[in-house]
TORMARKOL-956508 format. One record per residue: x, y, z of N, C-alpha, C in turn. Coordinates in pm, whole numbers, padded with zeros to 5 digits, always signed. Layout:
<nodes>
XYZXYZXYZ/...
</nodes>
This chain:
<nodes>
-00986+17153+07758-01003+17201+07620-00874+17268+07575/-00831+17238+07454-00711+17300+07399-00734+17450+07385/-00625+17531+07393-00637+17677+07390-00721+17731+07275/-00708+17671+07155-00778+17726+07040-00898+17642+06998/-00933+17541+07079-01045+17453+07044-01175+17531+07050/-01257+17516+06951-01386+17582+06951-01384+17717+06884/-01265+17769+06851-01257+17899+06786-01305+17886+06641/-01376+17986+06595-01419+17990+06457-01324+18081+06381/-01252+18025+06287-01153+18103+06212-01217+18163+06088/-01185+18288+06055-01240+18351+05935-01201+18273+05811/-01290+18274+05711-01263+18204+05587-01152+18275+05511/-01048+18197+05472-00942+18256+05393-00993+18285+05253/-00942+18393+05196-00985+18436+05063-00911+18356+04956/-00986+18297+04865-00927+18227+04751-00906+18329+04641/-00781+18353+04606-00749+18458+04509-00815+18431+04375/-00856+18307+04350-00924+18275+04225-01064+18334+04223/-01119+18365+04341-01252+18424+04349-01244+18574+04319/-01359+18631+04286-01364+18774+04260-01407+18844+04388/-01311+18891+04466-01344+18952+04594-01436+19073+04578/-01425+19148+04469-01508+19266+04454-01648+19233+04405/-01675+19108+04376-01813+19072+04349-01893+19074+04479/-01824+19093+04590-01890+19102+04719-01957+19238+04738/-01924+19335+04653-01989+19465+04662-02137+19449+04633/-02220+19503+04724-02364+19485+04714-02412+19368+04798/-02318+19290+04853-02352+19174+04936-02366+19217+05081/-02388+19119+05167-02397+19147+05310-02267+19207+05361/-02154+19159+05305-02024+19215+05344-02019+19364+05310/-02069+19399+05193-02069+19539+05151-02146+19625+05252/-02263+19576+05295-02341+19653+05391-02270+19665+05525/-02202+19558+05566-02127+19564+05692-02013+19663+05683/-01944+19665+05568-01835+19759+05548-01889+19902+05554/-02001+19926+05486-02059+20060+05486-02100+20100+05627/-02154+20005+05701-02196+20035+05839-02077+20077+05923/-01962+20016+05897-01842+20045+05975-01764+20165+05920/-01813+20223+05814-01746+20339+05756-01816+20466+05800/-01738+20559+05849-01796+20688+05885-01826+20766+05759/-01908+20869+05772-01944+20949+05656-01819+21003+05587/-01720+21037+05666-01590+21075+05609-01485+20985+05673/-01418+20906+05593-01320+20809+05641-01199+20881+05701/-01169+20861+05831-01054+20928+05893-00922+20901+05821/-00908+20781+05763-00782+20746+05697-00751+20839+05581/-00858+20887+05513-00836+20973+05397-00827+21121+05437/-00868+21152+05559-00877+21292+05600-00768+21330+05700/-00644+21304+05663-00532+21341+05750-00463+21469+05704/-00522+21537+05607-00465+21661+05558-00354+21642+05455/-00317+21517+05427-00208+21489+05333-00254+21409+05212/-00346+21314+05234-00394+21230+05125-00463+21315+05019/-00414+21305+04898-00470+21383+04789-00419+21525+04780/-00340+21565+04879-00291+21703+04885-00142+21714+04857/-00067+21606+04879+00077+21612+04859+00130+21478+04810/+00245+21486+04743+00307+21363+04692+00362+21281+04807/+00363+21149+04789+00417+21062+04891+00358+20922+04884/+00398+20838+04977+00352+20699+04985+00273+20682+05113/+00150+20634+05100+00062+20614+05215+00017+20468+05216/+00025+20405+05331-00005+20262+05343-00102+20239+05459/-00200+20155+05435-00295+20117+05540-00315+19966+05539/-00339+19909+05657-00374+19767+05667-00521+19757+05705/-00590+19657+05653-00730+19633+05687-00735+19554+05818/-00797+19611+05918-00807+19547+06049-00952+19557+06097/-01021+19444+06099-01160+19441+06146-01247+19543+06073/-01240+19541+05942-01319+19628+05853-01275+19774+05856/-01169+19805+05926-01122+19942+05934-00990+19960+05859/-00969+20082+05812-00846+20116+05740-00751+20181+05840/-00646+20109+05876-00556+20152+05984-00420+20191+05924/-00372+20313+05952-00242+20355+05899-00131+20259+05940/-00044+20226+05843+00068+20136+05866+00189+20220+05909/+00261+20179+06014+00375+20258+06062+00479+20283+05953/+00531+20405+05949+00632+20442+05849+00753+20350+05855/+00792+20311+05978+00911+20227+05992+00890+20086+05937/+00764+20050+05905+00735+19919+05850+00705+19925+05700/+00739+20037+05637+00716+20050+05493+00785+19937+05417/+00711+19869+05333+00766+19758+05255+00753+19624+05324/+00698+19622+05444+00680+19497+05519+00534+19455+05511/+00510+19336+05457+00375+19286+05440+00361+19149+05505/+00236+19109+05533+00209+18980+05596+00112+18901+05510/+00140+18772+05495+00060+18691+05402-00084+18671+05448/-00114+18702+05575-00250+18687+05624-00331+18814+05619/-00279+18919+05554-00344+19050+05556-00378+19102+05417/-00456+19209+05416-00482+19290+05297-00441+19433+05327/-00378+19498+05229-00329+19634+05246-00380+19723+05133/-00384+19852+05159-00407+19953+05056-00285+20044+05054/-00230+20065+04935-00113+20150+04918-00146+20260+04818/-00127+20384+04858-00149+20498+04769-00014+20564+04738/+00017+20573+04610+00136+20644+04566+00091+20769+04491/+00119+20885+04549+00084+21012+04487+00212+21079+04438/+00212+21123+04313+00333+21179+04253+00296+21306+04175/+00397+21387+04151+00375+21512+04081+00370+21491+03930/+00275+21557+03867+00264+21557+03721+00271+21704+03679/+00387+21746+03631+00405+21887+03601+00426+21966+03730/+00393+22092+03727+00420+22179+03841+00307+22185+03942/+00183+22170+03895+00071+22193+03986-00035+22084+03983/+00003+21964+03938-00094+21855+03930-00037+21730+03995/-00125+21651+04054-00083+21526+04118-00146+21407+04047/-00068+21299+04036-00119+21173+03985-00127+21072+04099/-00214+20973+04086-00235+20878+04195-00241+20734+04144/-00173+20645+04211-00186+20501+04191-00232+20440+04321/-00342+20366+04317-00392+20297+04437-00377+20147+04414/-00309+20080+04504-00291+19936+04497-00363+19871+04615/-00447+19772+04589-00492+19691+04703-00423+19556+04693/-00346+19527+04797-00255+19413+04802-00320+19302+04885/-00328+19183+04826-00394+19070+04892-00293+18961+04924/-00274+18935+05053-00187+18827+05096-00245+18692+05058/-00160+18592+05046-00206+18459+05003-00299+18393+05104/-00298+18441+05228-00383+18383+05332-00479+18485+05393/-00500+18595+05322-00594+18695+05372-00735+18637+05374/-00822+18695+05456-00959+18644+05463-01046+18710+05358/-01160+18648+05334-01256+18702+05238-01302+18841+05283/-01326+18858+05412-01370+18988+05464-01264+19095+05441/-01138+19061+05468-01030+19158+05451-01013+19196+05304/-01015+19098+05216-00999+19124+05073-01113+19210+05019/-01235+19178+05060-01350+19255+05016-01346+19397+05067/-01305+19414+05193-01295+19549+05250-01189+19630+05178/-01075+19569+05147-00967+19639+05076-01016+19686+04939/-01089+19601+04869-01140+19637+04736-01242+19751+04747/-01332+19738+04842-01435+19841+04860-01372+19974+04897/-01278+19972+04989-01215+20095+05035-01126+20158+04927/-01073+20076+04839-00995+20129+04727-01085+20213+04637/-01205+20163+04610-01301+20239+04530-01338+20368+04602/-01357+20360+04733-01390+20479+04811-01278+20582+04806/-01153+20535+04817-01038+20626+04811-01030+20691+04673/-01058+20614+04568-01056+20670+04433-01159+20781+04420/-01277+20759+04477-01380+20861+04474-01336+20986+04551/-01266+20965+04663-01214+21077+04742-01114+21158+04660/-01044+21089+04568-00945+21155+04483-01008+21198+04350/-01142+21209+04348-01218+21258+04232-01211+21164+04113/-01191+21035+04139-01199+20934+04034-01088+20937+03932/-00976+21005+03965-00869+21018+03866-00753+20921+03888/-00762+20837+03990-00652+20747+04022-00652+20624+03932/-00533+20564+03917-00522+20433+03854-00530+20329+03965/-00622+20235+03951-00641+20132+04054-00571+20003+04011/-00511+19934+04105-00440+19811+04076-00477+19704+04179/-00505+19584+04133-00516+19468+04222-00381+19399+04223/-00321+19387+04342-00191+19320+04357-00209+19194+04440/-00151+19084+04395-00156+18962+04475-00014+18924+04516/-00004+18866+04633+00128+18834+04691+00214+18753+04595/+00153+18656+04527+00231+18563+04446+00289+18625+04320/+00231+18736+04274+00279+18794+04148+00265+18946+04151/+00346+19015+04229+00337+19162+04236+00387+19224+04106/+00332+19338+04074+00377+19408+03953+00506+19482+03981/+00580+19510+03875+00705+19584+03892+00679+19727+03937/+00563+19784+03895+00528+19918+03941+00513+19920+04092/+00453+19815+04146+00432+19808+04291+00566+19790+04364/+00647+19697+04317+00774+19670+04385+00867+19791+04381/+00856+19872+04276+00945+19987+04263+00919+20093+04369/+00807+20082+04441+00774+20181+04544+00856+20163+04670/+00920+20046+04685+00982+20013+04813+01132+19991+04800/+01203+20051+04892+01347+20025+04900+01371+19885+04954/+01289+19847+05051+01295+19712+05109+01155+19651+05100/+01147+19528+05054+01018+19460+05039+01029+19322+05100/+00941+19294+05197+00946+19163+05263+00805+19114+05292/+00791+18983+05293+00665+18918+05325+00689+18821+05439/+00618+18843+05549+00632+18755+05665+00502+18677+05686/+00513+18567+05756+00395+18486+05787+00316+18552+05900/+00185+18534+05895+00100+18588+06001+00019+18706+05952/-00024+18787+06047-00106+18901+06013-00191+18943+06131/-00285+19032+06104-00366+19087+06213-00444+18979+06286/-00489+18875+06214-00567+18769+06279-00484+18687+06376/-00353+18679+06352-00267+18596+06437-00195+18679+06542/-00242+18800+06565-00177+18888+06661-00178+18834+06803/-00272+18742+06832-00279+18689+06969-00174+18582+06994/-00103+18541+06891-00003+18435+06905+00126+18491+06964/+00124+18523+07091+00241+18580+07159+00337+18468+07199/+00463+18485+07166+00563+18384+07198+00636+18424+07327/+00631+18338+07425+00699+18365+07551+00849+18344+07534/+00933+18419+07612+01078+18408+07599+01131+18267+07609/+01072+18187+07698+01124+18052+07715+01093+17962+07595/+01002+18010+07508+00967+17931+07391+01053+17965+07270/+01133+18071+07279+01206+18119+07162+01296+18014+07100/+01355+17930+07184+01449+17831+07131+01380+17728+07044/+01247+17719+07055+01174+17618+06978+01117+17675+06850/+01131+17805+06828+01072+17867+06711+01172+17872+06597/+01131+17825+06481+01216+17830+06361+01152+17925+06261/+01228+18024+06218+01182+18115+06114+01282+18111+05999/+01234+18077+05880+01322+18067+05763+01284+18175+05663/+01383+18259+05629+01362+18368+05535+01440+18341+05407/+01374+18356+05295+01438+18341+05165+01468+18479+05108/+01592+18504+05065+01630+18630+05004+01659+18603+04857/+01588+18670+04768+01603+18641+04626+01570+18763+04542/+01615+18760+04419+01586+18865+04323+01457+18830+04252/+01364+18926+04250+01236+18900+04186+01257+18868+04038/+01194+18761+03989+01219+18716+03851+01148+18798+03745/+01149+18929+03757+01092+19015+03655+01193+19037+03544/+01146+19088+03435+01235+19106+03321+01263+19253+03293/+01200+19343+03366+01220+19486+03343+01344+19537+03413/+01360+19671+03409+01476+19732+03471+01474+19713+03622/+01354+19708+03679+01341+19700+03823+01329+19554+03864/+01430+19501+03929+01425+19364+03978+01472+19365+04123/+01384+19404+04214+01424+19422+04353+01450+19291+04425/+01520+19303+04535+01544+19188+04622+01427+19176+04720/+01383+19054+04740+01267+19029+04823+01306+18937+04938/+01253+18969+05056+01268+18882+05173+01133+18817+05197/+01129+18685+05188+01002+18613+05194+01012+18500+05295/+00928+18504+05398+00927+18396+05496+00865+18272+05432/+00936+18159+05444+00890+18035+05383+00881+17925+05488/+00827+17813+05448+00812+17700+05540+00949+17656+05591/+00968+17647+05724+01099+17610+05779+01131+17462+05763/+01154+17422+05639+01189+17284+05608+01298+17284+05502/+01379+17181+05498+01488+17172+05401+01438+17176+05258/+01311+17136+05237+01255+17135+05104+01232+17276+05048/+01243+17378+05134+01228+17516+05088+01357+17570+05025/+01468+17499+05043+01597+17547+04997+01617+17527+04847/+01690+17617+04785+01734+17598+04648+01868+17668+04629/+01940+17627+04529+02077+17672+04510+02090+17814+04457/+01981+17875+04415+01987+18007+04353+01979+18122+04451/+01942+18094+04577+01910+18202+04670+01986+18189+04802/+01964+18287+04889+02022+18286+05023+01909+18270+05124/+01934+18193+05229+01833+18168+05331+01888+18204+05469/+01803+18266+05549+01840+18302+05686+01748+18224+05780/+01808+18147+05869+01733+18068+05966+01751+18128+06104/+01642+18177+06160+01642+18229+06296+01593+18119+06388/+01685+18064+06464+01652+17951+06550+01621+17995+06693/+01622+18126+06715+01594+18176+06848+01721+18203+06925/+01802+18097+06944+01926+18111+07020+02046+18131+06928/+02024+18119+06795+02132+18138+06700+02073+18164+06563/+02145+18242+06483+02101+18272+06347+02200+18211+06248/+02146+18139+06150+02228+18073+06049+02198+18133+05912/+02300+18145+05831+02284+18192+05693+02336+18085+05599/+02254+18048+05501+02291+17945+05403+02290+18008+05265/+02405+18007+05199+02420+18069+05068+02419+17962+04959/+02313+17961+04877+02308+17868+04766+02425+17891+04672/+02473+17786+04609+02596+17799+04530+02581+17887+04407/+02457+17920+04368+02435+18007+04253+02375+18141+04293/+02381+18174+04421+02324+18301+04466+02412+18417+04421/+02356+18536+04419+02429+18654+04373+02490+18731+04490/+02593+18813+04464+02652+18898+04568+02548+18991+04631/+02451+19037+04550+02347+19125+04603+02259+19053+04705/+02232+18927+04678+02151+18848+04771+02228+18823+04900/+02358+18801+04890+02441+18785+05009+02442+18913+05093/+02454+19027+05025+02456+19155+05096+02322+19182+05163/+02213+19148+05095+02080+19168+05153+02062+19080+05275/+02112+18957+05268+02103+18866+05382+02177+18923+05502/+02294+18984+05477+02371+19045+05586+02292+19157+05651/+02219+19232+05570+02135+19340+05624+02022+19283+05709/+01961+19175+05660+01852+19111+05735+01904+19059+05870/+02021+18997+05868+02080+18946+05991+02109+19060+06088/+02159+19171+06035+02187+19287+06120+02060+19336+06189/+01950+19340+06115+01823+19383+06173+01777+19287+06282/+01798+19158+06259+01756+19058+06357+01839+19066+06485/+01970+19088+06470+02057+19089+06587+02051+19220+06665/+01992+19323+06605+01974+19448+06679+01876+19429+06793/+01780+19337+06775+01678+19314+06875+01723+19213+06981/+01824+19133+06950+01871+19032+07046+02016+18998+07014/+02091+18966+07114+02233+18934+07097+02250+18782+07089/+02269+18734+06967+02287+18590+06946+02401+18569+06847/+02453+18448+06845+02560+18415+06751+02503+18401+06610/+02589+18429+06512+02552+18417+06371+02657+18332+06301/+02614+18236+06218+02708+18155+06140+02663+18154+05995/+02759+18181+05905+02732+18185+05761+02794+18063+05695/+02713+17993+05615+02759+17872+05548+02730+17881+05398/+02824+17838+05319+02804+17829+05174+02765+17687+05139/+02676+17673+05041+02636+17540+04997+02756+17460+04946/+02860+17531+04903+02978+17464+04851+03062+17400+04961/+03037+17439+05088+03111+17381+05200+03041+17253+05245/+03117+17154+05279+03058+17030+05330+02984+17054+05461/+03033+17152+05537+02971+17183+05666+02829+17239+05651/+02793+17282+05529+02660+17340+05509+02549+17239+05534/+02587+17111+05542+02488+17007+05572+02419+17033+05706/+02491+17103+05796+02433+17135+05927+02302+17211+05909/+02302+17306+05817+02184+17389+05793+02066+17303+05748/+02093+17211+05655+01988+17122+05606+01937+17032+05718/+02030+16985+05802+01992+16899+05914+01900+16972+06011/+01929+17101+06036+01846+17181+06128+01702+17193+06079/+01687+17180+05948+01554+17191+05888+01492+17055+05860/+01543+16953+05925+01484+16819+05915+01528+16739+05796/+01643+16774+05736+01685+16705+05616+01803+16612+05635/+01817+16550+05750+01932+16461+05776+01939+16347+05677/+01824+16296+05636+01821+16183+05543+01795+16227+05400/+01799+16358+05376+01761+16409+05244+01871+16388+05141/+01829+16377+05016+01920+16371+04903+01954+16514+04864/+02075+16558+04893+02112+16698+04872+02116+16737+04725/+02117+16642+04636+02113+16676+04494+01977+16734+04455/+01876+16707+04538+01742+16758+04509+01728+16905+04543/+01834+16967+04598+01830+17110+04629+01859+17195+04507/+01895+17132+04398+01939+17209+04281+01827+17289+04217/+01710+17233+04213+01602+17296+04137+01536+17408+04217/+01479+17504+04142+01399+17610+04203+01272+17547+04261/+01243+17579+04386+01125+17521+04450+00997+17587+04400/+00892+17508+04382+00765+17567+04338+00696+17638+04453/+00599+17725+04419+00515+17783+04521+00567+17910+04585/+00680+17964+04537+00731+18088+04593+00662+18207+04527/+00709+18244+04413+00655+18354+04336+00639+18306+04193/+00532+18348+04131+00511+18308+03991+00610+18379+03902/+00674+18304+03813+00768+18364+03718+00694+18400+03590/+00592+18483+03607+00510+18520+03493+00585+18613+03402/+00545+18611+03277+00608+18703+03182+00555+18843+03205/+00630+18942+03161+00592+19082+03174+00575+19142+03036/+00517+19262+03031+00491+19326+02904+00618+19337+02820/+00732+19358+02886+00857+19380+02814+00906+19255+02741/+00865+19138+02789+00921+19015+02735+00821+18934+02654/+00705+18994+02627+00606+18921+02549+00492+18876+02637/+00388+18823+02579+00268+18787+02652+00253+18637+02662/+00181+18594+02764+00157+18452+02782+00034+18407+02704/-00043+18501+02647-00158+18468+02563-00179+18586+02467/-00252+18563+02358-00273+18669+02259-00343+18791+02317/-00309+18909+02267-00375+19032+02311-00518+19036+02258/-00609+19087+02342-00748+19099+02303-00806+19228+02362/-00895+19291+02286-00962+19412+02332-01112+19387+02335/-01174+19416+02450-01318+19397+02467-01384+19530+02500/-01509+19544+02458-01588+19663+02491-01698+19625+02591/-01710+19704+02698-01818+19689+02795-01911+19809+02775/-02034+19783+02732-02123+19893+02696-02268+19860+02728/-02344+19964+02761-02488+19948+02780-02564+20044+02688/-02500+20082+02577-02561+20178+02484-02691+20126+02422/-02706+19994+02415-02827+19935+02357-02939+19922+02459/-02912+19958+02583-03010+19940+02689-02980+19818+02774/-02903+19724+02717-02859+19605+02788-02707+19607+02797/-02655+19559+02907-02510+19556+02925-02451+19445+02840/-02352+19480+02757-02290+19380+02670-02139+19383+02687/-02078+19269+02657-01932+19254+02667-01887+19184+02540/-01820+19258+02451-01792+19205+02318-01644+19219+02282/-01594+19119+02209-01458+19123+02156-01457+19215+02035/-01368+19315+02035-01361+19409+01923-01229+19401+01848/-01127+19341+01908-00999+19326+01839-00926+19206+01896/-00878+19120+01809-00811+18997+01851-00671+18994+01791/-00570+19014+01878-00432+19010+01832-00376+19148+01806/-00247+19166+01840-00179+19292+01812-00209+19400+01913/-00131+19505+01906-00150+19619+01996-00268+19702+01950/-00320+19780+02043-00429+19871+02008-00376+20013+02001/-00457+20101+01944-00427+20244+01939-00538+20318+02012/-00513+20443+02047-00615+20519+02118-00741+20535+02034/-00725+20531+01903-00842+20543+01815-00935+20422+01826/-00886+20312+01886-00970+20193+01906-01063+20210+02026/-01042+20313+02106-01117+20334+02229-01222+20443+02210/-01337+20423+02270-01448+20518+02261-01479+20570+02400/-01474+20702+02418-01492+20763+02550-01628+20741+02611/-01724+20682+02537-01858+20659+02592-01870+20523+02660/-01763+20441+02650-01771+20305+02704-01648+20271+02787/-01648+20148+02838-01536+20093+02913-01476+19980+02829/-01342+19973+02824-01274+19871+02745-01181+19790+02834/-01174+19660+02808-01080+19571+02876-00976+19527+02773/-00851+19550+02805-00741+19518+02714-00652+19414+02780/-00660+19293+02731-00580+19181+02783-00449+19176+02705/-00338+19211+02770-00208+19208+02701-00135+19077+02728/-00203+18984+02792-00143+18854+02820-00084+18844+02958/-00004+18943+02995+00059+18941+03126-00012+19033+03225/-00111+19110+03176-00187+19201+03260-00318+19233+03191/-00419+19264+03273-00548+19307+03219-00566+19455+03252/-00569+19536+03147-00593+19679+03163-00741+19709+03142/-00794+19799+03223-00931+19847+03206-00924+19997+03181/-00980+20040+03068-00980+20182+03031-01123+20233+03042/-01143+20333+03126-01276+20387+03149-01292+20520+03074/-01383+20523+02977-01408+20644+02902-01466+20754+02990/-01436+20878+02959-01482+20991+03040-01635+21001+03040/-01701+20953+02934-01847+20961+02925-01913+20824+02948/-01841+20730+03005-01899+20599+03034-02015+20615+03132/-02113+20528+03120-02231+20537+03206-02198+20492+03348/-02283+20531+03441-02264+20491+03581-02266+20340+03594/-02350+20276+03514-02362+20130+03520-02232+20065+03475/-02175+20115+03366-02049+20060+03316-01937+20082+03418/-01934+20200+03479-01832+20230+03579-01846+20139+03702/-01971+20103+03735-01995+20026+03857-01955+19879+03843/-01963+19825+03719-01945+19680+03705-01812+19641+03642/-01727+19738+03607-01606+19702+03532-01522+19599+03606/-01508+19613+03739-01418+19522+03808-01481+19383+03825/-01613+19378+03836-01680+19248+03837-01655+19174+03706/-01667+19248+03598-01647+19189+03465-01501+19147+03448/-01409+19231+03493-01266+19198+03481-01233+19071+03559/-01284+19061+03681-01259+18942+03762-01324+18818+03700/-01445+18836+03647-01514+18723+03584-01437+18676+03461/-01380+18770+03386-01301+18735+03268-01176+18655+03308/-01107+18701+03414-00989+18629+03462-01028+18489+03509/-01140+18480+03577-01185+18348+03625-01218+18256+03507/-01276+18313+03401-01306+18234+03281-01176+18181+03220/-01073+18266+03214-00944+18220+03161-00889+18106+03245/-00899+18121+03377-00848+18017+03467-00921+17885+03444/-01053+17891+03432-01133+17769+03415-01112+17705+03277/-01093+17787+03175-01082+17734+03039-00943+17683+03007/-00843+17730+03080-00705+17689+03051-00658+17573+03137/-00744+17524+03224-00700+17415+03311-00601+17466+03413/-00508+17380+03457-00409+17425+03555-00326+17540+03498/-00338+17659+03557-00262+17775+03511-00257+17878+03621/-00180+17985+03596-00169+18095+03691-00248+18215+03642/-00349+18195+03560-00426+18307+03506-00489+18389+03617/-00527+18324+03728-00593+18395+03837-00501+18497+03904/-00371+18488+03878-00276+18582+03937-00256+18706+03849/-00319+18710+03735-00299+18821+03641-00329+18955+03708/-00236+19049+03705-00263+19182+03761-00375+19252+03685/-00457+19327+03757-00565+19404+03697-00545+19551+03733/-00545+19637+03632-00528+19781+03656-00631+19859+03576/-00686+19966+03638-00785+20049+03571-00734+20192+03558/-00748+20249+03437-00714+20389+03415-00837+20462+03364/-00837+20592+03384-00948+20676+03340-00901+20764+03224/-00986+20781+03124-00952+20865+03009-00907+21003+03055/-00794+21044+03003-00739+21173+03041-00642+21166+03157/-00638+21049+03225-00548+21029+03339-00471+20897+03323/-00445+20858+03197-00377+20730+03173-00236+20732+03230/-00197+20620+03289-00064+20608+03347+00040+20582+03237/+00167+20612+03264+00273+20583+03165+00277+20436+03125/+00251+20347+03221+00254+20203+03190+00145+20166+03090/+00028+20226+03104-00080+20198+03009-00045+20252+02871/+00009+20373+02866+00046+20432+02738+00151+20347+02669/+00240+20288+02747+00341+20199+02691+00276+20074+02632/+00171+20024+02700+00104+19902+02655+00032+19920+02522/-00010+20044+02491-00082+20065+02367+00005+20130+02260/+00132+20155+02292+00221+20219+02194+00243+20128+02074/+00253+20186+01959+00275+20107+01836+00419+20064+01828/
</nodes>
């Protein structure tokens, strides 16, 4: 029998699905069963008490602290929770909670991350801004938290895949170094592990190939000096762990064909390397550069005795006077979905806002045909604790 034959692999989470619709399901009960009355992750004496960045990975339904030295390092097979606590004035703290979903995370991990995010918000007295982050389209607010941001293949589920020393020469790891295609002031450099094939290459970026016995760097002819410098840093980190030769090649050199050949492209048409490859990161528009669809404001209310979801404004920016503290409002700005929770909103409205938000995004995805609507960031603010980004979104 093959080593992995007969193994049952967890179902990967489809980001198009609403992972938080699992609340109240069997998964929800399992998560609750595995949660202590007081979650140790939140009770370290620092969470909610001091400013800083706190990161946890979801491992077997548990919230496990992420090592400080790995800050900014994520895996596509995992789900993470990130808490950013910052000072507001002299004696008040503000909180942003992000639950980050890797492109290959499991349904259980995604659901646990969403559930635990709600639990953490409750621990912080419900004043935090909650954000759903997906690997393919991170928000600029999220990326700004990290000096270094990288996405590697694998995760907690693949931890058993130990590579023996004699196998190292057969392992190919290809890292893409590129500037995130955001339009705001913050456009960080990202290190993203991609499929080790020549088809992953493009002329705009820098690629680092770790072949085990040697490290190669390929500089696309349109890459930036910053990307070259970042690649040098990545190579330095790799060679600290092992002493191997390093060779740097520019796409403009004829010798750079060696790099393509190593990735199986001996017979490839090198002119096809010119275009940006699909499937890396979505080049979605941001609030600063306009919206991908018209702005809309919806009201979520049960004031009539029945829960209703109604369009109250179609087109243009909203003002605070458009919001009623007794209800919950969803504000679609095209590039992001904001949820505003009134201070006097009912428990029912508070409980279902994220289900409704996810259902709305799914409706957009289904009605627009092939699109990236399912990647739309979702953020929730509470009346009286609105984030600067939300205030900017409603500014006249």
